[in-house]
Residue, then its C-alpha position, 0 to 999 in steps of 0.5 A: m099850480r104856480y103864479t106868474n105876475g099874480q095873474t097867470v096860472i101855470p101847471y107844473t108836472h109832479e112826475k112822482a104823484f102822477t106815477e103814484q096816481m096811475e099805479n093806484s088806478a091800475q091797482q084798482l082795476l087789478d083788485n076789481k078784475s074789470f078788464k080783459p086778461v092779457k092772455e086773451i088779448a094776445r091770443e086775438a092779436q096773434l090771429l091778425k096778419n102783419n100789415l093787414p089794415v084795420t077791418e072795423k069801421m071807425n070815426l076818425s078825427t079830421s081837421a081842416d083847420n090849417k091855422m098856425l099855432a104857437g108852441e104853447a097853443l099847440f101843446n095845450k090843444r093837443k096834450q089831452g090826446v097824448l096818452v101814457v102807455g103803462k104795464c102791470y107785471n111781475c118781474g120774476n125776481c120779487n113778489k111785487t106787481h110793477k105798474g110803471p109807464i113804459a111808452t107813449a101813445f095817442a088817440i085817433t077816435s073818441d071811443g077808444v082807438c089808439v096808436t103806438n108803436y109795434h115794438v111797444l105791444a111786440d110781446l102781445i103779438e109775438k110771444s106765446p100767450d102762456s108765456l105772458a103769465g107774469d103780465s097782468l095788464y096793459y093800460v093807457s093813462t090821459i094827462a088827467g090821470k084817468i086810465y083805460p085798459l087795453d082791450k084789443v089789438l086791431a092792426y099792426s105793421k112790424e116793418g112799419d112799427v105801428a100798432i093800432f089798438r082799442v082801450a075799454i072806455d067808460k062814459t068818458q071819451l078820449d080827445p082824439v088827434p086829427l090825422g094830417a098829410s105827409a110833411e116835407g123836409g124843412s117843415f115844422a115838427c114837434a113832439i109830445t112824449h114821455p122820455q124816461g118818465m118825463f111826462y108830456y115833454y114838448s120839443q120841436g124842430v123840423v123834418a130833417r128828411n124823408v127816407s125811402g125803405e125797402t118797402a113802403q112800410m119801411d119809409r121813415m121821416e127824420i126830425t130834429a125835435d128831441y125825444a128819448v127812451g119812453s117816447s116810443g109811440g109819441p105823436i109828431f105834429n105839424q104847426s096846425g096840430q095835425l099828426i104828421g108821424m110818430v116817434s119810432s127810434t134813434r140812431n147815433i152817429y159816432g166820430d170814432g167808428q167802432r169805439r163809440e165814444m165820440l158821439q157826434m149826432v143823434v138821428k131821430e127816425t119816426i114813422p110817417v102818417s102815410t104808414i099809419k093811414k095805410l093800416l087804417n085803410i084810408 
């Protein structure tokens, strides 16, 4: 903690300590074997069909509160629902089990349903379960450092770059993010993500434009809020703290064409909330 003017308490993120806490908790899960094996999760995931909506009923978070929030209030209101995606695996080059963060996700129900990018969980959906022998655990962590093992992939869209999954929770509950409406160009947009292990990084900007794809699942919303590697699966909010999209990828524009030395612009391509809603059948 840090103190300002002797009164205000400001929390500071200690990235090394946060990572160590996640890794220690993940090791406890590994030691106790209190989670569904990755091979089993992969076998179940590969029975699903691309773009087939979630079939189970769920209590989604909704919010009719359209009160505009300042950045600080918005961040504090939504940070609890933003998650770190972690993975335990053996790289094949050493005997160590690596347990680090790989991406971002967010909760949409209090009982464990979460969302991230398809490409974050692509190995579980695409690869043969037997080829995943080096992967021992996928998990998510809250900002408080509480971790939950991934238990089941519920639905996915490869073209939409969306994966909906469930984590195994205990007596505690997640803080779900409410789904909002699609946003128009010029609208406020902010992101809470983990670029390259910089946990709970807040950035804000606007919706630059909405781009139609060859199919509805390939529609994209381009924004000016910053993010980078590790931000995949991060939520994009409107000024009321409602979900309007999810981080997906970036596209670099160079001034010298093929040489790729004169970087002029980085386009931030996100998944509009409408694509996520289609997978939720709402």
